[in-house]
C-alpha positions in Angstrom: -15.0 4.2 18.8 -16.5 3.0 16.0 -16.7 6.7 15.5 -13.5 7.2 15.2 -13.1 4.5 12.7 -15.6 5.9 10.5 -14.2 9.4 10.8 -10.6 7.8 10.0 -12.0 6.1 7.4 -13.8 8.5 5.4 -10.5 10.8 5.6 -8.7 8.4 4.1 -11.1 7.4 1.5 -10.9 11.7 0.5 -8.1 10.8 -1.5 -8.4 9.7 -5.4 -5.6 9.9 -8.9 -7.6 13.5 -9.5 -7.3 14.8 -5.9 -3.6 12.6 -4.4 -3.2 14.9 -2.0 -5.6 18.0 -0.1 -5.5 21.3 2.0 -7.5 20.8 5.1 -11.1 22.3 4.1 -11.1 20.1 1.2 -10.3 17.1 2.9 -12.5 17.7 6.1 -15.8 18.9 3.1 -15.2 15.7 1.1 -15.4 13.4 4.0 -17.6 15.5 6.1 -16.4 16.5 8.7 -15.9 19.8 10.9 -12.8 21.3 10.6 -11.7 20.7 13.7 -12.5 17.1 13.9 -10.2 16.6 10.3 -6.8 18.5 12.0 -7.5 16.2 15.0 -7.6 13.2 13.1 -5.0 14.1 10.6 -2.8 15.1 13.2 -2.7 11.5 14.3 -2.8 9.9 10.8 0.3 12.1 11.0 2.2 11.0 14.2 1.4 7.4 12.7 2.9 7.3 9.4 -0.3 6.8 7.1 -0.8 11.0 6.3 1.8 13.7 5.7 2.0 17.2 5.1 4.3 18.9 2.6 5.2 21.9 1.6 2.0 23.6 0.7 0.5 22.5 4.2 -1.4 20.0 1.7 -1.9 16.6 3.6 -1.6 13.3 1.1 -1.4 9.1 1.9 2.6 8.2 2.9 4.4 5.0 1.1 3.1 3.4 4.5 -0.4 2.6 3.0 1.4 1.4 -0.5 3.0 -1.3 1.9 -0.7 -2.4 3.2 -1.6 -1.8 -0.6 1.1 -4.4 -1.7 -0.5 -7.3 1.0 -3.7 -7.1 0.6 -2.9 -7.6 -3.1 -1.3 -10.7 -2.3 -3.8 -12.5 -0.3 -6.5 -12.8 -2.0 -7.7 -13.0 -5.5 -11.3 -11.7 -7.2 -12.4 -15.1 -7.2 -12.3 -15.0 -3.2 -13.4 -12.4 -2.8 -16.5 -13.1 -5.7 -17.3 -16.8 -4.4 -19.7 -16.6 -1.3 -21.1 -13.6 -3.0 -21.9 -16.1 -5.8 -23.2 -18.3 -3.4 -25.8 -16.5 -2.2 -27.0 -15.2 -5.8 -27.4 -18.5 -6.7 -29.4 -18.8 -3.8 -31.5 -16.2 -3.9 -32.0 -17.0 -7.8 -32.1 -20.2 -8.8 -30.0 -19.1 -11.6 -26.2 -20.0 -13.0 -23.8 -17.3 -11.7 -20.4 -16.8 -13.3 -17.8 -14.0 -13.2 -16.1 -12.8 -16.7 -12.9 -10.4 -17.3 -11.6 -8.7 -20.5 -9.3 -10.3 -21.7 -8.6 -8.6 -25.3 -11.2 -8.1 -27.4 -12.9 -11.2 -25.4 -14.4 -12.2 -22.3 -13.4 -14.6 -20.2 -14.6 -17.7 -17.5 -13.1 -17.0 -14.6 -15.9 -18.9 -12.2 -18.9 -20.2 -12.9 -22.0 -21.8 -10.2 -24.8 -23.5 -12.2 -28.4 -23.5 -11.2 -29.4 -26.6 -9.3 -32.7 -26.7 -11.6 -32.5 -29.6 -14.2 -32.4 -26.5 -17.2 -30.3 -24.1 -16.9 -27.6 -22.5 -18.8 -23.9 -23.6 -18.7 -20.8 -21.8 -18.7 -17.6 -23.1 -18.6 -14.0 -21.7 -16.8 -12.5 -21.0 -19.4 -14.9 -20.6 -21.9 -13.9 -17.2 -23.9 -16.5 -15.0 -26.2 -15.9 -11.9 -28.2 -17.0 -9.0 -27.3 -20.5 -7.6 -28.5 -23.3 -9.2 -28.5 -25.7 -10.5 -24.6 -25.1 -9.1 -21.5 -21.1 -10.0 -20.4 -19.4 -8.9 -23.5 -22.5 -5.8 -23.6 -20.9 -4.5 -20.2 -17.4 -4.8 -20.9 -17.4 -2.9 -24.2 -19.5 -0.4 -22.1 -17.3 0.3 -19.3 -13.9 0.1 -21.3 -12.5 2.3 -23.8 -13.7 3.4 -27.1 -10.5 1.8 -28.6 -11.7 -1.8 -27.3 -15.1 -0.7 -28.8 -13.5 0.1 -32.5 -11.5 -2.7 -32.4 -14.1 -5.6 -31.9 -16.2 -3.9 -34.7 -12.9 -4.3 -37.0 -13.1 -7.6 -36.9 -16.6 -7.2 -38.6 -18.5 -9.9 -36.4 -21.0 -7.5 -34.6 -24.3 -9.0 -34.5 -26.1 -5.3 -34.5 -25.6 -2.0 -36.5 -22.6 0.6 -34.7 -25.0 2.7 -34.3 -27.2 0.2 -32.3 -24.6 -1.2 -30.1 -23.5 2.1 -28.8 -26.9 3.1 -28.2 -27.0 0.1 -25.6 -23.7 0.3 -24.0 -24.5 4.7 -23.6 -27.9 2.7 -21.3 -25.9 0.6 -19.6 -24.0 2.9 -18.3 -26.8 5.6 -16.8 -28.7 2.2 -15.6 -25.5 0.4 -14.0 -26.3 -3.4 -15.3 -26.2 -4.9 -18.7 -29.5 -7.4 -19.7 -30.1 -10.0 -23.0 -32.7 -11.4 -24.2 -31.7 -14.3 -27.0 -28.2 -12.3 -28.2 -26.3 -15.2 -27.9 -28.3 -18.5 -27.2 -31.8 -18.6 -27.5 -34.4 -18.5 -25.3 -31.4 -17.9 -23.0 -31.8 -14.1 -20.4 -28.7 -12.9 -18.8 -28.6 -9.7 -16.6 -24.6 -8.4 -15.8 -23.4 -5.9 -13.1 -19.8 -4.2 -13.4 -17.5 -5.2 -11.1 -15.3 -1.8 -9.7 -11.1 -2.4 -8.3 -9.8 0.7 -6.4 -9.4 2.6 -9.3 -13.2 2.0 -10.5 -12.0 0.1 -13.7 -14.7 -2.4 -14.6 -12.6 -5.8 -15.9 -14.3 -8.4 -14.2 -18.3 -8.2 -14.6 -20.7 -10.9 -12.8 -23.5 -12.3 -14.8 -27.2 -14.8 -14.3 -27.7 -16.6 -17.2 -31.4 -18.8 -17.7 -33.9 -19.6 -19.4 -36.1 -16.5 -20.3 -39.3 -17.9 -18.7 -37.7 -18.4 -15.7 -36.6 -14.8 -16.0 -40.5 -13.7 -16.4 -42.1 -11.6 -13.9 -38.4 -11.2 -12.0 -36.4 -9.2 -14.0 -36.7 -6.2 -11.6 -36.5 -8.6 -8.4 -32.8 -9.8 -10.6 -31.4 -6.8 -11.3 -31.7 -6.0 -7.3 -30.0 -9.1 -6.2 -26.9 -8.7 -9.0 -26.7 -5.1 -8.2 -26.4 -5.2 -4.8 -23.7 -8.3 -5.2 -22.2 -6.4 -7.3 -21.9 -3.3 -5.2 -20.9 -5.8 -2.5 -17.3 -7.0 -4.9 -17.1 -3.8 -5.8 -16.7 -2.6 -2.3 -14.3 -5.6 -1.2 -11.9 -5.0 -3.9 -12.1 -0.6 -2.9 -13.9 0.8 -5.1 -14.0 4.2 -4.7 -17.2 5.1 -2.8 -19.5 8.1 -3.1 -18.5 11.6 -1.5 -20.2 13.8 1.4 -21.0 10.6 3.7 -18.7 10.3 6.6 -18.9 6.7 7.2 -18.7 6.6 3.4 -21.5 5.5 0.9 
C-alpha cells in the first residue's frame, strides 16, 4: 500500500507550472513508472476527481486539488512549519537560528531561537535590515529578481562594489547557501539557506549566527545541518522535487 501511495504522489508531482498538462508517456517518464502502471493509477485519479483528461488526451490536475491547497494554506503559517526544525537546529549547533522574510529591499526577522550560550548573536522578531550585506541579505538577493538588486544598488548603501557582490550572489546560487564573517557585525559569522515554497520561490530563509571563534572548525558541519533544515522546511512548504524517482528525491 505504501508503494501505491508513493507512486500516486509521484504522478501528481509530475505536473508543474511549465507543464501543467502532459500525455501519458511523459507523465510516466517524469514519475519513473511503467506506462501501464501510470495509466492504471491516472485512471483511478480521474475517477476520484483529482485528475482530468482533456480533449487532446493530455492529463492535468483538477480544481479539486486547488481546494485542498487552499485548505492547507489556511492551516499553518511559515512560523508553524519552521519552528520545530529551528529547535532541532539550535540543539545540533548551539547557535542562534532566525527565520527572515523578504520585504521590499529589506529582510525582516519573523522568528528567532537564541543560543543557550551566554555569548551569542541577538536579533529580535520584527527587526528590519537592508539587503546587500550579511548571509541573510545576500541569500535573499541571490534567489530573487535582478530588479531587486538594482533597487538595492540604487540606495547607494552597499558595503562592497557591484561586481564583487554579483560574484558572491552567483556563488550562493551554485552552492545553495550563503556565508558571511564580520560583514554586518565584527566578530560574528553566519550561514543562511533558502526556504522554497510550492512554486520554488525563495521569500524566506533560515540563518545560523554566532561568534566567529565558535564557527572555527565547525563550518562544514554547520553547513550540513543548515542545508538539511532548509530542505526539510521547503519540503513541508511543498517545494518542487527532483524528477526521475518514483517517490521523489
